[in-house]
C-alpha positions as CSV (number, residue, x, y, z in Angstrom):
1,V,0.0,0.1,0.0
2,P,3.0,2.4,0.4
3,R,3.0,2.4,-3.3
4,I,-0.5,4.0,-3.8
5,C,1.3,7.4,-3.4
6,G,5.1,8.3,-3.7
7,V,4.4,11.2,-1.5
8,C,2.4,9.8,1.4
9,S,3.4,6.5,1.3
10,T,4.3,6.6,5.4
11,A,0.5,7.4,6.1
12,H,-0.9,4.7,3.8
13,H,1.7,2.4,5.1
14,V,0.5,3.2,8.8
15,A,-3.2,3.6,8.0
16,A,-3.3,-0.1,6.7
17,V,-1.6,-1.7,9.5
18,K,-4.3,0.3,11.6
19,A,-7.0,-1.2,9.7
20,L,-5.9,-4.8,10.1
21,E,-5.3,-4.2,13.9
22,D,-9.0,-3.0,14.1
23,V,-10.0,-6.2,12.6
24,F,-8.0,-8.4,14.7
25,E,-8.7,-6.3,17.7
26,V,-5.1,-5.4,18.5
27,V,-3.7,-2.7,20.6
28,P,0.1,-1.8,20.1
29,P,2.2,-1.3,23.3
30,P,2.9,2.3,24.1
31,L,6.5,2.3,22.8
32,A,5.2,1.0,19.3
33,L,2.9,4.0,19.1
34,K,5.6,6.5,20.0
35,I,7.7,5.1,17.1
36,R,4.9,5.2,14.6
37,E,4.3,9.0,15.9
38,L,7.7,9.7,15.0
39,L,7.0,8.2,11.7
40,M,4.4,10.2,11.1
41,L,5.9,13.3,12.4
42,G,9.2,12.8,9.8
43,Q,6.5,12.7,7.0
44,L,5.2,15.8,8.2
45,I,8.9,17.6,8.7
46,Q,9.8,16.4,4.9
47,N,6.2,16.9,3.5
48,Q,5.7,20.7,4.9
49,A,9.2,21.9,4.1
50,T,8.9,20.4,0.6
51,S,5.7,22.4,0.1
52,L,6.9,25.8,1.8
53,F,10.2,26.1,0.6
54,I,10.3,24.3,-2.7
55,F,6.7,24.6,-4.3
56,T,5.3,27.9,-2.8
57,M,8.6,30.0,-1.8
58,P,8.9,30.8,-5.5
59,D,5.6,32.3,-5.7
60,R,6.4,34.8,-2.6
61,L,10.1,35.5,-4.2
62,G,8.5,36.2,-8.0
63,V,10.6,33.3,-9.2
64,E,10.5,29.9,-11.0
65,S,12.2,28.1,-8.3
66,I,14.1,28.6,-5.1
67,F,17.3,27.8,-7.1
68,Q,16.8,30.8,-9.3
69,A,18.0,34.4,-7.6
70,G,15.2,36.9,-7.3
71,T,15.7,40.4,-8.6
72,A,16.3,41.8,-5.1
73,E,18.8,39.3,-3.9
74,S,22.5,38.0,-4.7
75,A,23.1,34.4,-6.2
76,D,24.9,33.8,-2.9
77,A,21.6,34.6,-0.9
78,Q,19.5,32.4,-3.3
79,A,22.1,29.5,-2.8
80,D,21.9,29.8,1.1
81,R,18.2,30.1,1.4
82,A,18.0,26.8,-0.8
83,T,20.8,24.8,1.2
84,R,19.2,25.5,4.3
85,A,15.6,24.7,3.1
86,L,17.0,21.2,1.5
87,M,18.7,20.5,4.9
88,V,15.5,21.1,6.6
89,R,13.4,18.7,4.3
90,Q,16.4,16.0,4.4
91,A,16.0,16.0,8.6
92,G,12.5,15.0,7.8
93,T,13.9,12.1,5.3
94,H,16.1,10.9,8.0
95,L,13.5,10.5,10.9
96,I,11.3,8.7,8.4
97,S,14.2,6.3,7.8
98,L,14.9,6.0,11.4
99,A,11.4,5.4,12.4
100,G,10.3,3.6,9.5
101,G,13.1,1.4,8.5
102,Q,13.4,3.2,4.9
103,F,12.4,6.4,3.5
104,I,10.9,5.4,0.1
105,H,8.0,2.9,1.4
106,P,8.8,2.7,5.0
107,V,8.4,-0.9,6.5
108,K,8.8,-0.8,10.3
109,A,5.2,-0.7,11.1
110,V,3.7,-4.4,11.2
111,I,0.6,-5.6,13.0
112,G,0.7,-5.4,16.6
113,G,3.4,-2.5,16.8
114,V,6.5,-2.1,15.0
115,T,9.8,-4.5,14.1
116,G,12.2,-3.1,16.7
117,G,13.2,-0.1,18.9
118,I,15.2,3.0,18.2
119,P,18.9,2.6,20.0
120,R,20.0,5.4,22.1
121,A,23.0,6.3,20.0
122,A,20.6,6.6,17.0
123,A,17.7,8.8,18.7
124,D,20.4,11.0,20.1
125,A,22.0,11.8,16.7
126,M,18.6,12.3,15.4
127,R,17.6,14.7,18.0
128,V,20.8,16.6,17.9
129,E,19.9,16.8,14.1
130,L,16.6,18.2,14.8
131,E,17.7,20.3,17.3
132,S,20.3,22.3,15.1
133,L,17.6,22.7,12.5
134,L,14.7,23.9,14.2
135,P,16.1,27.7,14.6
136,V,17.0,27.2,10.7
137,A,13.5,26.0,10.0
138,C,12.0,29.3,12.5
139,D,14.2,31.9,10.4
140,L,13.3,30.2,6.8
141,F,9.5,30.4,8.0
142,D,10.0,34.3,9.5
143,D,11.2,35.0,5.9
144,Y,8.3,33.2,4.2
145,W,5.7,35.2,6.8
146,A,7.2,38.5,5.9
147,L,7.1,37.5,1.9
148,S,3.5,35.9,2.1
149,L,2.5,39.6,3.7
150,A,4.5,41.3,0.6
151,L,2.8,38.8,-1.9
152,R,-0.6,39.9,-0.5
153,E,0.0,43.6,-0.9
154,R,1.4,42.7,-4.5
155,I,-1.5,41.1,-5.8
156,G,-4.3,42.3,-3.7
157,T,-6.0,39.2,-2.3
158,W,-5.1,36.2,0.0
159,G,-7.4,34.2,-2.5
160,D,-10.7,32.4,-1.6
161,D,-11.9,33.8,1.7
162,A,-15.2,32.3,1.9
163,P,-16.1,30.6,5.3
164,A,-15.9,26.8,4.9
165,Y,-16.4,23.9,7.3
166,Y,-13.0,21.8,8.4
167,I,-12.3,18.4,9.0
168,A,-9.4,16.7,10.3
169,G,-8.3,13.6,12.0
170,I,-6.3,14.7,14.9
171,D,-6.6,15.2,18.7
172,A,-7.0,19.1,18.4
173,C,-5.2,20.1,21.4
174,A,-2.0,18.6,20.9
175,P,-2.3,17.5,17.4
176,N,-1.5,13.7,17.2
177,Y,-1.3,12.6,13.3
178,Y,-2.1,9.2,14.9
179,G,-5.7,10.0,15.8
180,D,-8.6,7.6,16.0
181,Q,-11.7,10.2,15.4
182,L,-12.6,12.5,12.8
183,R,-13.8,16.2,13.9
184,V,-15.8,18.9,11.8
185,L,-15.3,22.6,12.7
186,S,-18.3,24.9,11.6
187,L,-18.3,28.0,10.0
188,E,-17.8,30.1,13.0
189,G,-15.3,28.0,14.5
190,E,-17.1,25.4,16.7
191,M,-16.6,21.7,16.9
192,C,-20.0,20.5,15.5
193,C,-19.4,16.9,15.0
194,V,-16.8,14.1,16.2
195,F,-17.1,10.4,14.6
196,S,-15.2,7.4,14.2
197,P,-13.9,6.4,10.7
198,R,-16.6,3.7,10.7
199,E,-19.0,6.4,11.0
200,F,-17.7,8.1,7.9
201,H,-20.6,7.8,5.6
202,D,-23.4,8.3,8.4
203,N,-21.7,12.0,8.8
204,L,-20.4,13.1,5.5
205,T,-22.0,13.0,1.9
206,Y,-19.7,11.2,-0.4
207,R,-20.4,11.2,-4.4
208,A,-18.4,10.7,-7.7
209,P,-19.1,13.3,-10.1
210,D,-19.7,12.8,-13.7
211,Y,-16.9,15.0,-14.8
212,S,-14.1,13.7,-12.7
213,Y,-12.2,10.3,-11.6
214,A,-12.0,12.0,-8.0
215,G,-14.7,11.8,-5.6
216,Q,-16.1,14.7,-3.5
217,T,-17.2,14.9,0.3
218,S,-19.4,17.5,2.0
219,Y,-21.0,18.1,5.5
220,Q,-24.8,18.4,5.4
221,G,-24.2,20.1,1.9
222,H,-21.4,22.6,2.8
223,V,-18.1,22.8,1.3
224,L,-15.4,21.2,3.5
225,R,-11.6,21.7,3.7
226,A,-8.9,19.6,4.9
227,N,-5.4,19.7,5.0
228,S,-2.9,22.1,7.1
229,L,-5.6,25.2,7.9
230,A,-8.0,22.8,9.0
231,R,-5.8,21.6,11.8
232,I,-4.5,24.8,12.9
233,N,-8.0,26.4,12.9
234,M,-8.8,23.3,15.2
235,A,-5.7,23.7,17.5
236,G,-7.1,24.0,20.9
237,C,-10.6,23.8,20.0
238,S,-11.6,20.2,21.0
239,D,-14.0,18.3,23.0
240,I,-11.0,17.1,24.8
241,A,-9.0,19.2,27.1
242,C,-5.3,19.5,27.0
243,P,-4.0,17.5,30.0
244,G,-3.0,20.3,32.5
245,Q,-4.5,22.9,31.0
246,S,-7.7,24.8,31.2
247,Y,-9.9,26.1,28.9
248,S,-10.0,29.8,29.2
249,G,-9.0,31.4,25.4
250,P,-11.2,33.8,23.6
251,E,-14.3,32.5,21.9
252,G,-14.3,29.2,23.1
253,M,-10.5,28.7,22.5
254,G,-8.7,26.5,25.1
255,A,-4.8,26.4,26.2
256,V,-2.8,24.9,23.1
257,C,-0.1,23.0,23.8
258,M,1.9,22.7,20.3
259,G,5.4,23.6,21.6
260,L,7.0,26.7,22.9
261,R,7.9,28.2,19.3
262,A,4.8,26.6,17.5
263,D,2.5,28.0,20.2
264,A,4.0,31.6,19.6
265,Y,3.9,31.2,15.9
266,L,0.0,30.1,16.1
267,A,-0.7,33.0,18.7
268,Q,0.5,35.5,15.8
269,F,-1.6,33.8,13.2
270,R,-4.7,34.1,15.3
271,A,-3.9,37.6,16.3
272,T,-3.3,38.6,12.5
273,F,-6.1,36.3,11.0
274,G,-8.6,35.4,13.3
275,Q,-10.1,32.1,14.2
276,P,-11.1,30.5,12.3
277,A,-8.8,31.8,9.5
278,H,-10.4,31.3,5.9
279,A,-8.1,32.9,3.4
280,L,-6.8,30.4,0.9
281,L,-3.1,31.4,1.2
282,L,-3.1,30.9,4.9
283,Y,-2.8,27.2,4.1
284,D,1.0,27.9,3.7
285,L,1.6,29.6,6.7
286,A,-0.5,26.8,8.5
287,R,2.3,24.3,7.0
288,G,4.9,26.6,8.5
289,I,3.6,26.3,12.4
290,E,3.0,22.8,11.8
291,L,6.8,22.5,10.3
292,V,7.8,23.8,13.6
293,Y,5.5,22.0,15.8
294,A,6.5,18.5,14.5
295,L,10.3,19.5,15.0
296,E,9.6,20.3,18.5
297,R,7.4,17.2,19.2
298,A,9.9,15.0,17.6
299,I,12.6,16.2,19.8
300,T,10.6,15.6,22.7
301,L,9.7,11.9,21.6
302,L,13.4,11.4,20.8
303,S,14.5,12.4,24.4
304,D,12.7,9.4,25.6
305,P,13.8,5.9,26.1
306,L,12.8,4.2,22.6
307,D,14.8,0.5,23.1
308,E,13.3,-0.3,26.3
309,G,10.0,-2.2,26.5
310,E,7.8,-4.1,24.3
311,T,7.5,-3.1,20.6
312,A,5.0,-5.4,19.3
313,V,2.0,-8.0,20.9
314,P,1.1,-11.1,19.5
315,Y,-2.4,-11.4,17.5
316,I,-5.0,-14.0,15.9
317,P,-5.9,-13.4,12.2
318,R,-9.9,-13.3,12.0
319,D,-12.2,-12.2,9.2
320,G,-14.2,-9.1,9.7
321,E,-14.2,-5.6,9.0
322,G,-11.7,-2.9,10.0
323,Y,-11.0,0.7,9.5
324,G,-7.5,2.5,9.9
325,L,-7.4,6.6,10.4
326,V,-4.3,8.7,10.1
327,E,-4.0,12.5,9.7
328,A,-1.7,12.6,6.3
329,P,-0.2,16.0,5.4
330,R,-3.2,16.8,3.3
331,G,-6.0,15.6,5.8
332,P,-7.6,12.4,6.8
333,L,-6.8,9.1,5.5
334,I,-9.1,6.0,6.1
335,H,-8.2,2.6,4.8
336,H,-11.3,0.5,5.3
337,Y,-10.9,-3.8,4.6
338,H,-13.1,-6.6,4.6
339,I,-11.2,-9.6,5.5
340,E,-12.9,-12.9,4.3
341,N,-11.3,-16.3,4.5
342,G,-7.8,-14.8,5.6
343,L,-8.1,-12.4,2.5
344,V,-8.7,-8.6,1.7
345,A,-12.0,-9.5,0.0
346,R,-12.7,-5.6,-0.6
347,A,-10.8,-2.6,0.0
348,E,-11.9,1.1,0.2
349,F,-9.7,4.2,0.6
350,I,-10.9,7.7,1.5
351,I,-8.0,9.6,0.4
352,P,-7.6,13.3,2.0
353,T,-8.0,15.3,-1.2
354,V,-11.4,14.1,-1.6
355,H,-12.3,16.3,1.3
356,N,-10.8,19.5,-0.9
357,M,-12.4,18.7,-3.9
358,L,-15.4,21.1,-3.7
359,A,-13.1,23.9,-2.1
360,I,-10.6,23.5,-5.0
361,E,-13.5,24.1,-7.6
362,R,-14.9,27.1,-5.6
363,A,-11.3,28.5,-5.4
364,L,-10.5,28.3,-9.1
365,R,-14.1,29.6,-9.6
366,V,-13.1,32.7,-7.4
367,V,-9.7,33.2,-9.7
368,A,-11.9,32.8,-12.9
369,E,-14.2,35.7,-12.0
370,R,-11.2,38.0,-10.7
371,Y,-9.1,37.4,-13.7
372,I,-11.4,36.8,-16.8
373,T,-13.6,39.4,-17.9
374,P,-15.8,39.9,-21.3
375,E,-12.8,42.4,-22.2
376,R,-9.9,40.7,-21.4
377,V,-8.0,37.7,-19.7
378,D,-5.5,39.1,-17.3
379,L,-2.0,37.2,-17.3
380,E,-2.1,36.8,-13.7
381,L,-4.9,34.1,-14.2
382,E,-2.0,31.4,-14.8
383,R,-0.1,32.4,-11.5
384,A,-3.0,32.5,-9.6
385,V,-4.5,29.0,-10.8
386,G,-0.8,27.9,-9.7
387,R,-1.1,29.3,-6.3
388,V,-4.7,27.5,-5.9
389,V,-3.2,24.2,-6.4
390,R,-0.3,24.8,-4.5
391,A,-2.3,25.9,-1.6
392,F,-4.6,22.8,-1.6
393,D,-1.2,20.8,-2.7
394,P,-3.8,18.0,-3.8
395,C,-2.9,14.4,-4.6
396,I,-5.7,14.0,-7.6
397,A,-4.2,10.7,-8.8
398,C,-4.7,9.1,-5.2
399,A,-7.8,10.7,-4.7
400,T,-9.1,8.5,-7.9
401,H,-9.0,5.2,-5.3
């Protein structure tokens, strides 16, 4: 199943194992869950650094690539930025390899746990690498934030800013991308629905349009959005409070425990853009907050003993039906299997991008109405369409499953 997607192979790997564990009624030991969380965090670091600094930074700089110098900077400055961006991205690949056994198509998660722990020396080396790159990532994100504000001034818009409902499969207080429930946030920022993966079709409308191979979901007729902005809008807004934290924030917002630096960025985001924030290009700023959170959280987990204790438990295969949910970088991913006579008789994949399909169409319509008139087609149209696609960072091919 990791071969379903070359980008989110980690998420498919873990979701598949969780689905089979659901069938076999297996509960992995705590150490295995820590290592799986590290695996998911590695994917988040790698993906968000790629999206921010390789895919969308050129939009902010007005260039084709981060390897191309802008008119206002020297070639040395451009090379330095590109080098630092690639170093942060590489740290994510190193963490995936450490926790998953290999970077491309990880193998370490197995039914009942993981194949082994992480030796102390390897965990320490990884932690040192992440600690050294955390300030680098923050410096890059500070530049990205300032460039995003300048882009807004230059083009006169943050893109589609109409309100939407948001969906995510995380524990909203301190995001755990290994969550077990889906949550829907209303237009006003209230948690309006919480349900398990097996209740997916009871709470969401799923349809296959006649003009696309990719499915679409909606909530009570409303456009849904998934991905980074959904998770950041939900941070601290949960039916489950943070341990040791009280709910005293504005407008029902509780304490948020994402990490020292990530919390500071989140507070700045909320103060500037509100909660929930809806403007399209804020997806990218949300990715930056998540990048910092993933680095901080991984550093914390790597400080714990990861080679002491049980890494897997035995299980008895059986027939039945199971669901596996993880929060991939693009949103909630569900694997749903029917096991008959020891074989997977039927399989259903709910891909994160299906939750964004209606929102993508709406955002493209906003772009068309802005740049296409009876008199002319503004050449900004092409760049604006590119910004829409990069904001949602869709996996259209995966969504055809």
